[in-house]
Z-matrix of the N, CA and C atoms (Angstrom, degrees):
N
C 1 1.444
C 2 1.642 1 99.91
N 3 1.330 2 112.37 1 141.03
C 4 1.481 3 117.26 2 174.00
C 5 1.519 4 110.68 3 -96.22
N 6 1.248 5 109.32 4 154.83
C 7 1.502 6 118.29 5 -175.92
C 8 1.494 7 103.56 6 -109.72
N 9 1.406 8 111.36 7 119.31
C 10 1.508 9 121.54 8 -171.48
C 11 1.601 10 106.71 9 -100.05
N 12 1.339 11 115.82 10 113.52
C 13 1.444 12 119.52 11 176.27
C 14 1.511 13 112.77 12 -69.53
N 15 1.293 14 114.59 13 147.73
C 16 1.517 15 120.87 14 177.26
C 17 1.500 16 116.70 15 -51.92
N 18 1.361 17 115.14 16 -44.86
C 19 1.502 18 123.80 17 176.32
C 20 1.531 19 109.21 18 -63.00
N 21 1.311 20 115.21 19 -46.86
C 22 1.483 21 118.60 20 179.10
C 23 1.523 22 112.50 21 -60.46
N 24 1.338 23 114.26 22 -40.88
C 25 1.452 24 118.35 23 -177.48
C 26 1.568 25 107.44 24 -66.02
N 27 1.338 26 117.06 25 -47.12
C 28 1.416 27 118.80 26 180.00
C 29 1.530 28 112.20 27 -61.28
N 30 1.355 29 120.34 28 -42.16
C 31 1.428 30 122.46 29 -178.50
C 32 1.535 31 104.68 30 -64.31
N 33 1.250 32 122.52 31 -52.19
C 34 1.457 33 122.81 32 176.02
C 35 1.589 34 117.57 33 -47.51
N 36 1.332 35 108.63 34 -51.57
C 37 1.391 36 119.99 35 -178.27
C 38 1.537 37 112.70 36 -59.92
N 39 1.267 38 116.89 37 -49.82
C 40 1.469 39 122.72 38 -178.45
C 41 1.540 40 110.28 39 -69.38
N 42 1.275 41 113.81 40 -36.01
C 43 1.537 42 114.62 41 -175.43
C 44 1.527 43 113.86 42 -82.91
N 45 1.435 44 116.97 43 -14.92
C 46 1.392 45 118.31 44 175.26
C 47 1.601 46 108.41 45 -68.46
N 48 1.358 47 114.40 46 -31.01
C 49 1.387 48 115.96 47 177.29
C 50 1.469 49 119.60 48 -71.68
N 51 1.297 50 115.26 49 -31.58
C 52 1.431 51 119.97 50 173.75
C 53 1.584 52 110.56 51 -63.99
N 54 1.300 53 114.80 52 -40.40
C 55 1.494 54 117.43 53 -178.20
C 56 1.548 55 110.91 54 -77.40
N 57 1.332 56 116.03 55 -52.36
C 58 1.414 57 118.11 56 174.67
C 59 1.548 58 112.70 57 -160.38
N 60 1.366 59 114.55 58 112.14
C 61 1.532 60 120.43 59 -173.13
C 62 1.514 61 109.71 60 -53.22
N 63 1.444 62 120.10 61 -21.47
C 64 1.485 63 117.44 62 -175.65
C 65 1.541 64 105.79 63 -73.10
N 66 1.416 65 118.70 64 -36.94
C 67 1.350 66 117.95 65 179.01
C 68 1.522 67 113.62 66 -56.36
N 69 1.358 68 112.70 67 -45.40
C 70 1.412 69 120.67 68 179.84
C 71 1.595 70 112.39 69 -60.65
N 72 1.361 71 109.00 70 -40.23
C 73 1.503 72 115.41 71 -179.37
C 74 1.649 73 108.54 72 -66.27
N 75 1.281 74 118.48 73 -39.84
C 76 1.424 75 125.06 74 177.63
C 77 1.569 76 111.24 75 -63.29
N 78 1.380 77 113.98 76 -47.23
C 79 1.395 78 118.93 77 176.33
C 80 1.543 79 112.66 78 -56.30
N 81 1.392 80 110.33 79 -49.06
C 82 1.546 81 116.02 80 -175.65
C 83 1.610 82 107.39 81 -62.72
N 84 1.344 83 116.95 82 -38.17
C 85 1.465 84 121.40 83 -177.94
C 86 1.538 85 109.60 84 -63.19
N 87 1.330 86 114.71 85 -47.27
C 88 1.463 87 119.34 86 -176.61
C 89 1.512 88 112.89 87 -66.81
N 90 1.458 89 113.35 88 -35.69
C 91 1.511 90 116.74 89 -177.82
C 92 1.554 91 106.34 90 -71.36
N 93 1.351 92 114.85 91 -42.11
C 94 1.579 93 115.64 92 -179.16
C 95 1.498 94 110.58 93 -66.85
N 96 1.345 95 121.87 94 -29.01
C 97 1.434 96 124.77 95 179.95
C 98 1.447 97 108.26 96 -67.40
N 99 1.397 98 118.14 97 -44.02
C 100 1.494 99 123.91 98 179.18
C 101 1.604 100 110.42 99 -58.63
N 102 1.279 101 110.85 100 -47.57
C 103 1.543 102 117.53 101 -179.83
C 104 1.565 103 112.42 102 -67.65
N 105 1.419 104 117.70 103 -33.66
C 106 1.413 105 120.30 104 -173.81
C 107 1.510 106 109.45 105 -74.51
N 108 1.429 107 115.30 106 -19.17
C 109 1.516 108 116.23 107 174.79
C 110 1.581 109 113.59 108 -66.33
N 111 1.410 110 115.40 109 -23.12
C 112 1.441 111 124.13 110 -179.13
C 113 1.570 112 111.25 111 -81.19
N 114 1.278 113 115.80 112 -32.46
C 115 1.459 114 122.81 113 -167.00
C 116 1.563 115 111.88 114 -62.00
N 117 1.312 116 121.08 115 -36.93
C 118 1.533 117 118.87 116 173.44
C 119 1.508 118 115.03 117 -61.57
N 120 1.361 119 116.71 118 -30.79
C 121 1.461 120 115.89 119 178.43
C 122 1.526 121 111.76 120 -78.59
N 123 1.397 122 117.84 121 -31.67
C 124 1.471 123 121.01 122 178.52
C 125 1.563 124 102.45 123 -68.97
N 126 1.315 125 121.28 124 -38.81
C 127 1.509 126 117.61 125 -178.95
C 128 1.408 127 112.11 126 -68.54
N 129 1.362 128 115.82 127 -39.12
C 130 1.453 129 117.61 128 176.16
C 131 1.551 130 112.49 129 -58.50
N 132 1.389 131 112.63 130 -49.77
C 133 1.472 132 118.54 131 179.65
C 134 1.487 133 116.24 132 -58.26
N 135 1.305 134 121.17 133 -35.56
C 136 1.463 135 122.16 134 176.13
C 137 1.498 136 110.78 135 -75.04
N 138 1.346 137 117.43 136 -39.76
C 139 1.483 138 122.95 137 173.47
C 140 1.604 139 115.44 138 -54.76
N 141 1.359 140 109.40 139 -38.06
C 142 1.473 141 115.32 140 -178.18
C 143 1.438 142 117.18 141 -82.61
N 144 1.353 143 116.23 142 0.67
C 145 1.501 144 118.58 143 173.48
C 146 1.476 145 112.55 144 -63.70
N 147 1.302 146 118.86 145 129.05
C 148 1.501 147 120.22 146 -175.93
C 149 1.442 148 109.92 147 -62.93
N 150 1.331 149 117.57 148 145.40
C 151 1.524 150 126.77 149 172.04
C 152 1.379 151 112.47 150 -117.77
N 153 1.341 152 118.26 151 131.87
C 154 1.392 153 116.28 152 173.55
C 155 1.525 154 110.21 153 -113.62
N 156 1.377 155 111.81 154 67.22
C 157 1.436 156 125.77 155 -172.10
C 158 1.521 157 105.89 156 -82.27
N 159 1.325 158 114.04 157 108.25
C 160 1.463 159 120.28 158 174.74
C 161 1.530 160 105.13 159 -126.57
N 162 1.380 161 123.98 160 122.96
C 163 1.355 162 121.96 161 178.55
C 164 1.535 163 107.32 162 -119.80
N 165 1.295 164 114.72 163 139.86
C 166 1.528 165 122.37 164 174.18
C 167 1.445 166 103.48 165 -80.85
N 168 1.185 167 127.52 166 -21.12
C 169 1.403 168 126.50 167 -173.51
C 170 1.566 169 108.26 168 -101.64
N 171 1.334 170 119.14 169 92.34
C 172 1.429 171 120.87 170 -175.66
C 173 1.438 172 114.89 171 -82.16
N 174 1.361 173 121.26 172 -10.73
C 175 1.531 174 120.23 173 176.78
C 176 1.454 175 108.79 174 -92.19
N 177 1.343 176 117.99 175 -2.92
C 178 1.606 177 121.41 176 -174.22
C 179 1.571 178 108.74 177 -65.59
N 180 1.291 179 109.07 178 129.19
C 181 1.545 180 117.98 179 176.22
C 182 1.521 181 107.87 180 -79.25
N 183 1.437 182 118.22 181 131.85
C 184 1.456 183 112.98 182 177.71
C 185 1.512 184 108.38 183 -73.77
N 186 1.382 185 115.66 184 144.94
C 187 1.418 186 122.64 185 -177.59
C 188 1.571 187 104.89 186 -108.74
N 189 1.244 188 113.97 187 115.26
C 190 1.547 189 122.15 188 -178.57
C 191 1.549 190 109.68 189 65.44
N 192 1.298 191 111.93 190 -167.71
C 193 1.522 192 121.22 191 -179.45
C 194 1.501 193 105.62 192 -77.10
N 195 1.284 194 110.53 193 161.44
C 196 1.508 195 120.23 194 172.53
C 197 1.557 196 111.54 195 -73.66
N 198 1.310 197 121.22 196 163.26
C 199 1.367 198 130.72 197 -177.29
C 200 1.522 199 111.60 198 -49.96
N 201 1.381 200 116.91 199 -56.50
C 202 1.443 201 121.27 200 179.89
C 203 1.495 202 114.93 201 -60.69
N 204 1.341 203 112.78 202 -49.57
C 205 1.533 204 121.73 203 179.63
C 206 1.686 205 109.64 204 -56.18
N 207 1.320 206 109.75 205 -47.80
C 208 1.499 207 111.34 206 -178.89
C 209 1.512 208 112.83 207 -68.10
N 210 1.325 209 118.59 208 -32.22
C 211 1.491 210 116.31 209 176.83
C 212 1.505 211 107.34 210 -69.14
N 213 1.351 212 118.74 211 -45.61
C 214 1.559 213 117.77 212 178.96
C 215 1.594 214 112.60 213 -58.28
N 216 1.269 215 111.93 214 -34.75
C 217 1.539 216 114.21 215 -175.01
C 218 1.543 217 110.02 216 -77.79
N 219 1.313 218 115.37 217 -18.03
C 220 1.487 219 119.38 218 -173.06
C 221 1.433 220 115.97 219 -99.29
N 222 1.370 221 116.37 220 12.77
C 223 1.492 222 120.76 221 -179.76
C 224 1.581 223 109.49 222 -76.59
N 225 1.378 224 104.97 223 134.40
C 226 1.600 225 115.60 224 -174.80
C 227 1.586 226 102.48 225 -131.97
N 228 1.283 227 109.58 226 152.53
C 229 1.503 228 122.69 227 176.08
C 230 1.575 229 103.51 228 -122.05
N 231 1.419 230 111.63 229 130.16
C 232 1.453 231 116.75 230 174.99
C 233 1.497 232 106.92 231 -139.33
N 234 1.430 233 109.51 232 153.50
C 235 1.490 234 119.42 233 171.57
C 236 1.598 235 104.28 234 -115.41
N 237 1.397 236 111.11 235 128.97
C 238 1.487 237 110.82 236 -172.62
C 239 1.626 238 98.90 237 -132.92
N 240 1.394 239 112.49 238 154.32
C 241 1.475 240 119.93 239 174.52
C 242 1.561 241 98.08 240 -142.57
N 243 1.343 242 115.49 241 91.11
C 244 1.425 243 119.98 242 172.14
C 245 1.498 244 109.77 243 -126.58
N 246 1.387 245 117.17 244 172.59
C 247 1.487 246 120.02 245 -171.73
C 248 1.612 247 103.35 246 -68.92
N 249 1.350 248 116.20 247 -42.63
C 250 1.455 249 116.89 248 -173.02
C 251 1.457 250 112.86 249 -70.41
N 252 1.315 251 112.79 250 -51.67
C 253 1.563 252 120.78 251 -173.47
C 254 1.629 253 113.40 252 -137.65
N 255 1.158 254 113.81 253 126.64
C 256 1.447 255 119.03 254 -179.53
C 257 1.520 256 115.40 255 -128.16
N 258 1.249 257 125.81 256 133.14
C 259 1.419 258 124.57 257 174.42
C 260 1.436 259 107.87 258 152.59
N 261 1.367 260 113.42 259 -154.43
C 262 1.601 261 127.10 260 -175.08
C 263 1.554 262 98.14 261 -111.20
N 264 1.339 263 111.84 262 131.08
C 265 1.473 264 119.19 263 -179.35
C 266 1.437 265 108.71 264 -131.21
N 267 1.330 266 115.22 265 132.99
C 268 1.514 267 128.94 266 168.42
C 269 1.553 268 104.69 267 -103.93
N 270 1.304 269 115.66 268 123.41
C 271 1.369 270 118.04 269 178.96
C 272 1.527 271 114.24 270 -148.92
N 273 1.392 272 118.19 271 172.32
C 274 1.384 273 120.42 272 173.09
C 275 1.506 274 105.11 273 -96.54
N 276 1.413 275 114.69 274 125.91
C 277 1.480 276 119.45 275 -177.76
C 278 1.536 277 106.45 276 -76.16
N 279 1.342 278 117.60 277 112.05
C 280 1.376 279 122.20 278 -176.81
C 281 1.476 280 118.50 279 -52.78
N 282 1.277 281 117.13 280 -46.91
C 283 1.593 282 124.64 281 -176.11
C 284 1.524 283 103.60 282 -65.78
N 285 1.409 284 117.78 283 -43.95
C 286 1.468 285 116.64 284 -178.77
C 287 1.566 286 111.47 285 -64.83
N 288 1.240 287 112.87 286 -41.26
C 289 1.524 288 119.19 287 -177.03
C 290 1.510 289 109.40 288 -59.40
N 291 1.384 290 110.28 289 -51.94
C 292 1.496 291 111.79 290 -179.99
C 293 1.533 292 115.89 291 -59.31
N 294 1.396 293 116.50 292 -41.96
C 295 1.341 294 123.49 293 178.95
C 296 1.595 295 114.37 294 -63.36
N 297 1.314 296 111.86 295 -37.27
C 298 1.486 297 116.40 296 178.49
C 299 1.528 298 115.62 297 -72.59
N 300 1.395 299 109.92 298 -42.93
C 301 1.421 300 114.43 299 -175.83
C 302 1.458 301 118.91 300 -81.16
N 303 1.359 302 110.56 301 -20.69
C 304 1.492 303 118.49 302 -177.32
C 305 1.448 304 115.04 303 50.45
N 306 1.407 305 113.55 304 43.98
C 307 1.456 306 119.16 305 -178.87
C 308 1.477 307 110.39 306 -83.96
N 309 1.358 308 110.54 307 143.91
C 310 1.507 309 110.55 308 178.63
C 311 1.518 310 105.16 309 -112.88
N 312 1.352 311 113.07 310 173.25
C 313 1.394 312 119.75 311 170.38
C 314 1.541 313 105.34 312 105.32
N 315 1.422 314 117.67 313 -171.86
C 316 1.398 315 122.65 314 -172.68
C 317 1.637 316 111.16 315 -75.82
N 318 1.223 317 118.53 316 130.20
C 319 1.355 318 125.35 317 167.42
C 320 1.644 319 114.39 318 53.62
N 321 1.308 320 110.84 319 52.01
C 322 1.535 321 115.99 320 -179.94
C 323 1.567 322 112.20 321 -60.56
N 324 1.315 323 122.05 322 -21.73
C 325 1.392 324 129.10 323 -174.51
C 326 1.599 325 105.64 324 -72.23
N 327 1.276 326 120.67 325 -17.02
C 328 1.447 327 125.45 326 -178.04
C 329 1.492 328 110.43 327 -87.39
N 330 1.357 329 119.87 328 -4.48
C 331 1.502 330 120.09 329 -178.33
C 332 1.509 331 111.99 330 -61.90
N 333 1.334 332 120.68 331 -39.77
C 334 1.503 333 117.71 332 -178.55
C 335 1.541 334 110.36 333 -66.06
N 336 1.328 335 119.84 334 -31.19
C 337 1.444 336 122.60 335 -178.77
C 338 1.656 337 107.56 336 -72.65
N 339 1.371 338 115.85 337 -36.84
C 340 1.384 339 122.74 338 176.97
C 341 1.563 340 108.45 339 -62.30
N 342 1.334 341 116.68 340 -50.27
C 343 1.509 342 119.57 341 -177.40
C 344 1.487 343 108.74 342 -65.04
N 345 1.262 344 117.62 343 -36.00
C 346 1.561 345 118.97 344 -178.95
C 347 1.517 346 114.70 345 -75.80
N 348 1.204 347 113.16 346 -17.22
C 349 1.601 348 119.24 347 -179.25
C 350 1.553 349 113.05 348 97.89
N 351 1.362 350 119.56 349 -3.90
C 352 1.389 351 125.70 350 -175.42
C 353 1.636 352 108.99 351 -59.02
N 354 1.322 353 115.53 352 -44.62
C 355 1.407 354 124.28 353 165.65
C 356 1.510 355 112.09 354 -100.38
N 357 1.323 356 117.41 355 113.70
C 358 1.445 357 121.40 356 -169.00
C 359 1.519 358 114.28 357 -66.93
N 360 1.321 359 124.67 358 -53.61
C 361 1.377 360 122.78 359 -174.21
C 362 1.599 361 116.35 360 -79.72
N 363 1.253 362 114.83 361 124.45
C 364 1.491 363 116.91 362 -174.35
C 365 1.480 364 108.17 363 -140.91
N 366 1.421 365 115.77 364 93.81
C 367 1.442 366 119.50 365 174.25
C 368 1.428 367 103.70 366 -114.15
N 369 1.392 368 115.67 367 155.09
C 370 1.460 369 118.30 368 179.81
C 371 1.524 370 106.10 369 -150.57
N 372 1.473 371 111.61 370 154.22
C 373 1.403 372 112.71 371 175.76
C 374 1.478 373 109.89 372 -80.09
N 375 1.394 374 119.04 373 159.65
C 376 1.400 375 128.25 374 175.78
C 377 1.494 376 102.64 375 -113.52
N 378 1.392 377 112.36 376 131.06
C 379 1.568 378 116.50 377 -173.68
C 380 1.623 379 104.78 378 -60.91
N 381 1.260 380 115.14 379 128.56
C 382 1.429 381 122.52 380 169.80
C 383 1.622 382 115.79 381 86.11
N 384 1.321 383 112.87 382 7.97
C 385 1.451 384 119.53 383 -175.12
C 386 1.521 385 108.69 384 -135.31
N 387 1.359 386 112.03 385 88.87
C 388 1.519 387 119.31 386 176.09
C 389 1.482 388 114.19 387 49.81
N 390 1.343 389 117.29 388 46.19
C 391 1.442 390 123.49 389 -174.05
C 392 1.554 391 108.33 390 -64.77
N 393 1.313 392 122.69 391 -24.15
C 394 1.424 393 121.72 392 -179.91
C 395 1.462 394 114.39 393 -93.16
N 396 1.325 395 118.95 394 11.90
C 397 1.551 396 123.42 395 174.07
C 398 1.504 397 112.06 396 -119.55
N 399 1.172 398 113.84 397 89.41
C 400 1.624 399 120.74 398 -176.20
C 401 1.622 400 109.46 399 -53.60
N 402 1.265 401 112.17 400 -34.39
C 403 1.480 402 118.16 401 -174.40
C 404 1.597 403 108.57 402 -67.18
N 405 1.336 404 119.48 403 -17.77
C 406 1.306 405 122.06 404 -174.20
C 407 1.678 406 108.52 405 -106.14
N 408 1.288 407 116.98 406 -0.49
C 409 1.451 408 121.07 407 -176.41
C 410 1.578 409 105.84 408 -69.58
N 411 1.288 410 119.62 409 144.95
C 412 1.420 411 123.70 410 174.33
C 413 1.529 412 115.76 411 -64.49
N 414 1.187 413 121.98 412 149.82
C 415 1.465 414 128.94 413 179.38
C 416 1.577 415 103.29 414 -93.66
N 417 1.298 416 117.82 415 124.42
C 418 1.502 417 117.86 416 174.18
C 419 1.537 418 109.48 417 -99.16
N 420 1.250 419 114.99 418 128.78
C 421 1.466 420 121.67 419 178.31
C 422 1.610 421 113.09 420 -68.92
N 423 1.254 422 117.85 421 139.55
C 424 1.457 423 121.66 422 177.12
C 425 1.595 424 109.61 423 -81.81
N 426 1.308 425 116.74 424 154.30
C 427 1.374 426 123.60 425 177.18
C 428 1.537 427 113.57 426 -136.52
N 429 1.349 428 113.19 427 84.18
C 430 1.463 429 120.04 428 -175.21
C 431 1.567 430 109.94 429 -51.82
N 432 1.292 431 113.63 430 121.66
C 433 1.423 432 124.35 431 177.90
C 434 1.493 433 121.85 432 -125.89
N 435 1.384 434 110.13 433 -31.00
C 436 1.456 435 116.50 434 -164.78
C 437 1.487 436 108.72 435 -80.95
N 438 1.272 437 120.29 436 -61.39
C 439 1.614 438 123.51 437 178.64
C 440 1.561 439 110.64 438 -55.01
N 441 1.227 440 114.97 439 -48.37
C 442 1.482 441 118.37 440 -174.23
C 443 1.462 442 108.41 441 -61.35
N 444 1.375 443 119.84 442 -47.70
C 445 1.531 444 117.56 443 176.71
C 446 1.443 445 112.91 444 -64.06
N 447 1.290 446 122.55 445 -42.90
C 448 1.378 447 123.54 446 179.23
C 449 1.561 448 113.06 447 -63.13
N 450 1.320 449 118.32 448 -38.39
C 451 1.490 450 121.63 449 176.37
C 452 1.519 451 118.66 450 -58.69
N 453 1.460 452 107.17 451 -35.51
C 454 1.525 453 114.50 452 177.55
C 455 1.598 454 108.59 453 -62.54
N 456 1.298 455 120.84 454 -23.24
C 457 1.461 456 122.15 455 -173.45
C 458 1.463 457 111.51 456 -99.74
N 459 1.368 458 116.27 457 3.12
C 460 1.520 459 122.78 458 -168.09
C 461 1.613 460 108.12 459 -61.79
N 462 1.325 461 121.47 460 -43.64
C 463 1.481 462 116.62 461 -179.10
C 464 1.591 463 114.64 462 -56.84
N 465 1.375 464 106.14 463 -53.36
C 466 1.617 465 111.11 464 -177.40
C 467 1.594 466 108.95 465 -67.30
N 468 1.302 467 119.53 466 -31.77
C 469 1.457 468 118.99 467 179.42
C 470 1.518 469 110.30 468 -65.91
N 471 1.309 470 114.18 469 -45.37
C 472 1.426 471 116.23 470 179.26
C 473 1.453 472 116.66 471 -63.68
N 474 1.424 473 116.40 472 -30.43
C 475 1.424 474 118.66 473 171.99
C 476 1.483 475 113.16 474 -65.75
N 477 1.362 476 113.29 475 -40.04
C 478 1.444 477 117.64 476 179.24
C 479 1.560 478 113.87 477 -64.61
N 480 1.341 479 114.94 478 -42.18
C 481 1.429 480 120.54 479 174.55
C 482 1.481 481 112.08 480 -56.27
N 483 1.381 482 109.63 481 -55.13
C 484 1.505 483 114.18 482 176.74
C 485 1.527 484 118.58 483 -49.84
N 486 1.310 485 112.17 484 -40.76
C 487 1.517 486 119.15 485 169.43
C 488 1.356 487 115.99 486 -57.70
N 489 1.344 488 116.80 487 -48.74
C 490 1.449 489 123.47 488 -176.86
C 491 1.511 490 112.82 489 -63.73
N 492 1.322 491 113.62 490 -36.99
C 493 1.579 492 122.25 491 178.98
C 494 1.435 493 111.39 492 -70.75
N 495 1.359 494 120.34 493 -44.83
C 496 1.516 495 132.47 494 178.65
C 497 1.601 496 102.66 495 -61.33
N 498 1.245 497 116.62 496 -49.35
C 499 1.572 498 116.20 497 177.76
C 500 1.411 499 111.25 498 -62.00
N 501 1.292 500 121.74 499 -41.03
C 502 1.612 501 122.27 500 -177.48
C 503 1.628 502 102.12 501 -63.92
N 504 1.367 503 119.45 502 -44.87
C 505 1.347 504 118.28 503 -172.26
C 506 1.543 505 110.74 504 -64.04
N 507 1.365 506 112.71 505 -40.69
C 508 1.497 507 123.34 506 176.35
C 509 1.512 508 109.98 507 -54.47
N 510 1.455 509 116.39 508 -47.03
C 511 1.411 510 121.81 509 -175.86
C 512 1.601 511 107.29 510 -68.56
N 513 1.336 512 116.97 511 -36.95
C 514 1.399 513 122.65 512 179.10
C 515 1.539 514 112.07 513 -61.56
N 516 1.368 515 113.27 514 -45.32
C 517 1.419 516 122.86 515 -177.61
C 518 1.561 517 106.63 516 -63.29
N 519 1.287 518 120.09 517 -34.94
C 520 1.464 519 119.33 518 -176.28
C 521 1.582 520 106.90 519 -72.67
N 522 1.367 521 117.78 520 -34.15
C 523 1.472 522 121.06 521 -177.83
C 524 1.534 523 110.35 522 -71.80
N 525 1.334 524 115.70 523 -26.68
C 526 1.582 525 115.13 524 -166.82
C 527 1.508 526 102.52 525 -96.32
N 528 1.288 527 122.38 526 -2.75
C 529 1.534 528 120.66 527 -178.47
C 530 1.412 529 111.30 528 -83.83
């Protein structure tokens, strides 16, 4: 298996467009396909996180999707070639997440990072229970799911990326002959 450096990937990706935009489109399609094979496992992992949902307000109507379901539904795959970051990215689309979950309060788009443990401290108010006293808010445990799930797929993903890059080089070779 070959190791592809970020700068080499960026140069290949950007130069394929200069030679033939179809080659870049094929490369992007193959890379996204490789990453999309991982997404269902990430969605399953987030949906399997245990929930200790107890509400004192039984007549309350749920607003939007729950946290886990909205994270799972907001997964996106992107291929980027920028100076700061280049590669294939699997992420939670912030706008979609906020729209699906209908979360209110400060920074609802950070909830996926809290759940995954990327942001360590996660305290939240519970409606009707000392909401004005942050020191008494319960602490929510994190459940790392994102990186662990992706890492399990690393060997097969690397093989698919290698195939996509080799195919792009072959297409470039045909164009330059």
